[in-house]
Backbone atoms as SQL, in Angstrom:
CREATE TABLE atoms (id INTEGER PRIMARY KEY, chain TEXT, resi INTEGER, resn TEXT, atom TEXT, x REAL, y REAL, z REAL);
INSERT INTO atoms VALUES
  (1, 'A', 1, 'UNK', 'N', 0.554, -0.670, 0.022),
  (2, 'A', 1, 'UNK', 'CA', 0.223, -0.154, -0.179),
  (3, 'A', 1, 'UNK', 'C', 1.068, 1.481, 0.375),
  (4, 'A', 2, 'UNK', 'N', 0.765, 2.304, -1.105),
  (5, 'A', 2, 'UNK', 'CA', 1.492, 2.896, -0.942),
  (6, 'A', 2, 'UNK', 'C', 0.754, 5.003, -1.043),
  (7, 'A', 3, 'UNK', 'N', 1.478, 5.345, 0.617),
  (8, 'A', 3, 'UNK', 'CA', 0.721, 6.681, 0.755),
  (9, 'A', 3, 'UNK', 'C', -0.682, 7.158, 0.770),
  (10, 'A', 4, 'UNK', 'N', -1.473, 5.881, 0.280),
  (11, 'A', 4, 'UNK', 'CA', -3.018, 5.529, 2.310),
  (12, 'A', 4, 'UNK', 'C', -2.373, 5.544, 3.200),
  (13, 'A', 5, 'UNK', 'N', -4.022, 5.152, 4.210),
  (14, 'A', 5, 'UNK', 'CA', -4.042, 5.377, 5.780),
  (15, 'A', 5, 'UNK', 'C', -3.375, 3.895, 5.609),
  (16, 'A', 6, 'UNK', 'N', -2.858, 4.214, 6.462),
  (17, 'A', 6, 'UNK', 'CA', -2.864, 2.628, 7.363),
  (18, 'A', 6, 'UNK', 'C', -3.828, 1.991, 7.535),
  (19, 'A', 7, 'UNK', 'N', -4.273, 1.000, 7.319),
  (20, 'A', 7, 'UNK', 'CA', -5.012, -0.124, 8.045),
  (21, 'A', 7, 'UNK', 'C', -5.053, -1.550, 8.528),
  (22, 'A', 8, 'UNK', 'N', -5.835, -1.791, 9.261),
  (23, 'A', 8, 'UNK', 'CA', -6.738, -3.370, 10.591),
  (24, 'A', 8, 'UNK', 'C', -7.135, -3.718, 10.117),
  (25, 'A', 9, 'UNK', 'N', -7.144, -5.017, 10.755),
  (26, 'A', 9, 'UNK', 'CA', -8.216, -5.627, 10.920),
  (27, 'A', 9, 'UNK', 'C', -7.600, -5.890, 12.587),
  (28, 'A', 10, 'UNK', 'N', -8.398, -6.055, 13.151),
  (29, 'A', 10, 'UNK', 'CA', -8.644, -6.857, 14.731),
  (30, 'A', 10, 'UNK', 'C', -9.318, -7.084, 14.934),
  (31, 'A', 11, 'UNK', 'N', -8.633, -8.599, 15.528),
  (32, 'A', 11, 'UNK', 'CA', -9.628, -10.381, 16.246),
  (33, 'A', 11, 'UNK', 'C', -9.710, -10.006, 17.729),
  (34, 'A', 12, 'UNK', 'N', -10.200, -9.116, 17.593),
  (35, 'A', 12, 'UNK', 'CA', -11.032, -8.893, 19.584),
  (36, 'A', 12, 'UNK', 'C', -12.066, -9.511, 19.733),
  (37, 'A', 13, 'UNK', 'N', -11.870, -9.850, 20.776),
  (38, 'A', 13, 'UNK', 'CA', -12.050, -11.244, 21.517),
  (39, 'A', 13, 'UNK', 'C', -13.244, -10.542, 23.179),
  (40, 'A', 14, 'UNK', 'N', -13.360, -9.332, 23.692),
  (41, 'A', 14, 'UNK', 'CA', -13.833, -8.986, 24.830),
  (42, 'A', 14, 'UNK', 'C', -13.324, -9.005, 25.675),
  (43, 'A', 15, 'UNK', 'N', -11.570, -9.375, 25.458),
  (44, 'A', 15, 'UNK', 'CA', -11.044, -9.723, 26.613),
  (45, 'A', 15, 'UNK', 'C', -10.039, -8.308, 27.004),
  (46, 'A', 16, 'UNK', 'N', -9.183, -8.081, 28.028),
  (47, 'A', 16, 'UNK', 'CA', -7.663, -7.134, 27.753),
  (48, 'A', 16, 'UNK', 'C', -6.975, -7.304, 26.745),
  (49, 'A', 17, 'UNK', 'N', -6.293, -8.552, 25.828),
  (50, 'A', 17, 'UNK', 'CA', -4.639, -8.634, 25.344),
  (51, 'A', 17, 'UNK', 'C', -5.785, -7.224, 24.186),
  (52, 'A', 18, 'UNK', 'N', -6.609, -8.140, 23.466),
  (53, 'A', 18, 'UNK', 'CA', -7.154, -7.326, 22.443),
  (54, 'A', 18, 'UNK', 'C', -7.819, -5.544, 22.157),
  (55, 'A', 19, 'UNK', 'N', -8.569, -5.855, 23.403),
  (56, 'A', 19, 'UNK', 'CA', -8.951, -4.508, 23.687),
  (57, 'A', 19, 'UNK', 'C', -7.732, -3.275, 23.734),
  (58, 'A', 20, 'UNK', 'N', -6.780, -3.829, 24.221),
  (59, 'A', 20, 'UNK', 'CA', -5.248, -2.949, 23.623),
  (60, 'A', 20, 'UNK', 'C', -4.525, -3.215, 23.172),
  (61, 'A', 21, 'UNK', 'N', -4.818, -3.889, 21.844),
  (62, 'A', 21, 'UNK', 'CA', -3.627, -4.561, 21.043),
  (63, 'A', 21, 'UNK', 'C', -4.966, -3.714, 19.523),
  (64, 'A', 22, 'UNK', 'N', -5.884, -3.214, 19.956),
  (65, 'A', 22, 'UNK', 'CA', -7.219, -2.724, 18.552),
  (66, 'A', 22, 'UNK', 'C', -7.053, -0.350, 19.916),
  (67, 'A', 23, 'UNK', 'N', -6.316, -0.390, 20.699),
  (68, 'A', 23, 'UNK', 'CA', -6.225, 0.705, 20.369),
  (69, 'A', 23, 'UNK', 'C', -5.049, 1.809, 20.702),
  (70, 'A', 24, 'UNK', 'N', -3.075, 0.395, 20.322),
  (71, 'A', 24, 'UNK', 'CA', -2.309, 0.909, 20.338),
  (72, 'A', 24, 'UNK', 'C', -2.527, 0.829, 18.466),
  (73, 'A', 25, 'UNK', 'N', -2.912, 0.121, 18.236),
  (74, 'A', 25, 'UNK', 'CA', -3.265, -0.284, 16.777),
  (75, 'A', 25, 'UNK', 'C', -3.851, 1.370, 15.982),
  (76, 'A', 26, 'UNK', 'N', -5.441, 2.222, 17.108),
  (77, 'A', 26, 'UNK', 'CA', -5.943, 3.219, 16.513),
  (78, 'A', 26, 'UNK', 'C', -4.186, 4.626, 16.841),
  (79, 'A', 27, 'UNK', 'N', -4.075, 4.126, 17.795),
  (80, 'A', 27, 'UNK', 'CA', -2.785, 5.983, 18.682),
  (81, 'A', 27, 'UNK', 'C', -1.783, 5.452, 17.002),
  (82, 'A', 28, 'UNK', 'N', -1.566, 4.425, 16.948),
  (83, 'A', 28, 'UNK', 'CA', -0.282, 4.901, 15.436),
  (84, 'A', 28, 'UNK', 'C', -1.185, 5.261, 14.940),
  (85, 'A', 29, 'UNK', 'N', -1.870, 5.223, 14.365),
  (86, 'A', 29, 'UNK', 'CA', -2.494, 6.309, 13.651),
  (87, 'A', 29, 'UNK', 'C', -3.419, 5.216, 12.018),
  (88, 'A', 30, 'UNK', 'N', -3.576, 4.143, 13.113),
  (89, 'A', 30, 'UNK', 'CA', -4.691, 3.008, 11.742),
  (90, 'A', 30, 'UNK', 'C', -5.941, 2.926, 12.040),
  (91, 'A', 31, 'UNK', 'N', -6.886, 2.646, 10.789),
  (92, 'A', 31, 'UNK', 'CA', -7.620, 2.726, 10.471),
  (93, 'A', 31, 'UNK', 'C', -8.385, 0.843, 10.751),
  (94, 'A', 32, 'UNK', 'N', -9.280, 1.061, 11.984),
  (95, 'A', 32, 'UNK', 'CA', -9.228, -0.650, 12.883),
  (96, 'A', 32, 'UNK', 'C', -10.111, -0.713, 11.864),
  (97, 'A', 33, 'UNK', 'N', -10.498, -1.870, 11.018),
  (98, 'A', 33, 'UNK', 'CA', -11.787, -3.283, 11.219),
  (99, 'A', 33, 'UNK', 'C', -11.478, -4.173, 12.637),
  (100, 'A', 34, 'UNK', 'N', -12.507, -3.980, 12.957),
  (101, 'A', 34, 'UNK', 'CA', -12.439, -4.682, 14.297),
  (102, 'A', 34, 'UNK', 'C', -13.713, -6.572, 13.700),
  (103, 'A', 35, 'UNK', 'N', -12.674, -8.054, 13.805),
  (104, 'A', 35, 'UNK', 'CA', -13.798, -8.427, 13.772),
  (105, 'A', 35, 'UNK', 'C', -13.672, -9.947, 15.168),
  (106, 'A', 36, 'UNK', 'N', -15.481, -9.811, 15.456),
  (107, 'A', 36, 'UNK', 'CA', -15.387, -11.299, 16.029),
  (108, 'A', 36, 'UNK', 'C', -16.118, -11.762, 15.661),
  (109, 'A', 37, 'UNK', 'N', -15.495, -13.466, 16.158),
  (110, 'A', 37, 'UNK', 'CA', -16.240, -13.846, 15.546),
  (111, 'A', 37, 'UNK', 'C', -17.580, -15.384, 16.628),
  (112, 'A', 38, 'UNK', 'N', -18.594, -14.784, 16.584),
  (113, 'A', 38, 'UNK', 'CA', -19.556, -16.064, 17.537),
  (114, 'A', 38, 'UNK', 'C', -19.566, -17.281, 17.473),
  (115, 'A', 39, 'UNK', 'N', -18.579, -18.413, 17.471),
  (116, 'A', 39, 'UNK', 'CA', -19.081, -20.301, 17.252),
  (117, 'A', 39, 'UNK', 'C', -19.291, -20.506, 18.577),
  (118, 'A', 40, 'UNK', 'N', -19.492, -19.848, 19.166),
  (119, 'A', 40, 'UNK', 'CA', -20.914, -20.373, 19.373),
  (120, 'A', 40, 'UNK', 'C', -21.316, -20.773, 21.629),
  (121, 'A', 41, 'UNK', 'N', -20.163, -19.842, 22.331),
  (122, 'A', 41, 'UNK', 'CA', -20.010, -20.094, 23.243),
  (123, 'A', 41, 'UNK', 'C', -20.626, -19.928, 24.382),
  (124, 'A', 42, 'UNK', 'N', -20.255, -20.319, 25.152),
  (125, 'A', 42, 'UNK', 'CA', -21.624, -19.918, 26.299),
  (126, 'A', 42, 'UNK', 'C', -21.870, -18.821, 26.460),
  (127, 'A', 43, 'UNK', 'N', -20.795, -18.509, 27.158),
  (128, 'A', 43, 'UNK', 'CA', -20.746, -16.377, 27.513),
  (129, 'A', 43, 'UNK', 'C', -20.982, -15.338, 26.357),
  (130, 'A', 44, 'UNK', 'N', -21.907, -14.958, 26.522),
  (131, 'A', 44, 'UNK', 'CA', -21.895, -14.038, 25.255),
  (132, 'A', 44, 'UNK', 'C', -21.379, -13.009, 25.659),
  (133, 'A', 45, 'UNK', 'N', -21.133, -13.181, 27.058),
  (134, 'A', 45, 'UNK', 'CA', -20.428, -11.990, 27.296),
  (135, 'A', 45, 'UNK', 'C', -19.789, -11.307, 26.853),
  (136, 'A', 46, 'UNK', 'N', -18.826, -11.932, 26.707),
  (137, 'A', 46, 'UNK', 'CA', -17.383, -11.496, 25.569),
  (138, 'A', 46, 'UNK', 'C', -17.681, -10.961, 24.109),
  (139, 'A', 47, 'UNK', 'N', -18.526, -11.512, 23.767),
  (140, 'A', 47, 'UNK', 'CA', -19.832, -10.738, 22.202),
  (141, 'A', 47, 'UNK', 'C', -19.507, -8.758, 22.905),
  (142, 'A', 48, 'UNK', 'N', -20.496, -9.055, 24.171),
  (143, 'A', 48, 'UNK', 'CA', -20.732, -7.863, 24.321),
  (144, 'A', 48, 'UNK', 'C', -20.362, -7.106, 24.708),
  (145, 'A', 49, 'UNK', 'N', -19.124, -7.794, 25.489),
  (146, 'A', 49, 'UNK', 'CA', -17.397, -6.627, 25.581),
  (147, 'A', 49, 'UNK', 'C', -16.789, -6.072, 24.382),
  (148, 'A', 50, 'UNK', 'N', -16.781, -7.306, 23.109),
  (149, 'A', 50, 'UNK', 'CA', -16.350, -7.108, 21.922),
  (150, 'A', 50, 'UNK', 'C', -16.932, -5.517, 21.240),
  (151, 'A', 51, 'UNK', 'N', -18.284, -5.897, 21.640),
  (152, 'A', 51, 'UNK', 'CA', -19.400, -5.331, 20.730),
  (153, 'A', 51, 'UNK', 'C', -19.488, -3.437, 20.900),
  (154, 'A', 52, 'UNK', 'N', -18.598, -3.588, 22.783),
  (155, 'A', 52, 'UNK', 'CA', -18.431, -2.425, 23.099),
  (156, 'A', 52, 'UNK', 'C', -16.516, -1.431, 23.258),
  (157, 'A', 53, 'UNK', 'N', -16.154, -2.073, 22.929),
  (158, 'A', 53, 'UNK', 'CA', -14.645, -1.882, 22.371),
  (159, 'A', 53, 'UNK', 'C', -15.122, -1.201, 21.190);
């Protein structure tokens, strides 16, 4: 990619690690696309947390 805005896809679980990764990427000027996957986990709180990020 030449001269355009930096872009990143961040896999977001709703946990601290992925949230911090997303924050760091944003702070470094990346246009971020957050991606989360509903794989049938029991605790939908993970998905709710990912949506809040």
